N, C-alpha and C positions, 0 to 999 in steps of 0.2 A: 556227301559231296562227290562229284565225279570229275576226273581229270582225263583229258584226251591229249595224247602225245603223238606227234608225227615225227617219226625217226627214220634215218637211213641205216643201211647195214653197218656203216662205220661207227654208229653210236651204240651198237649192241655190245656193251662192255661193262666193266666194274662201275663206272660212273653212273650208268643207267640204273644199276641195282641200288646204288646209294640213293639216287633220286627217288626211286620207288619206295625204299625203306623210309625215307624222310616223309613222303606223302602219307604213308600209312600211319606214321606217328602223329600227323596233323589231322587225323580223322577223315582222310579221303578214303572212302570205302570202295570205290571202283576206279580202276585205271584201264583205259582203252589205249592200246598201242596200234597205230596205223602206219603203214609204210608211207614215207614221204613221196609225194607225187613229183615225178620228174617230167618237166615239159621240154619237148624237143622243138627246136626251131630250124628252119631251112638254113643251110650253110650259105653265107654271103661270099660268093667266089670273087667279088670285087675287092675283098680285103687281101692284102699281101700276107705272105707267111710271117713276116716280121710283125705286122699288126696283130695277127692272131696270137703269136707267142708273147708279145708284149701284154696283151689283154689277159692271157693266162698268168703271167707273172704278177700283174696288178691284182689279180684275185687270189694270189698266194698259193697257186698250185705247186705241187712237188716238181723239183727240177728235173728228175728223171722222166716224169710224165711229159713235161714240156719238150724235152729232147726227143722223145718218141713221137709226139705229135708233129714236131717240126720235120723230122725225118719222113714221116708218113705223108705230110702235105707236099714236101719237096719232090716226092716220088709218085705223087698221085696224078691221075690223068687230068684232074680238074686244073692243075697248074702246068700241064705239059706245054712245051713251046712248039710242038709239032703242028 
């Protein structure tokens, strides 16, 4: 039996090793690790900074990350008032 796992860099940890160990114990003889594909979308500049940060909060991103994104957007040319 073969298992294919798509993972991101944050998942390369002890839990992954335990999962692999468990699979070997269940007679899975081949495990293929593939990097998780990241799809990028064009930024929707019609969204306000508050809408963007609210969306990030809703998807449970790290608070420090959200603060950095908010700062970056507020100082980006895409939102400049000039």
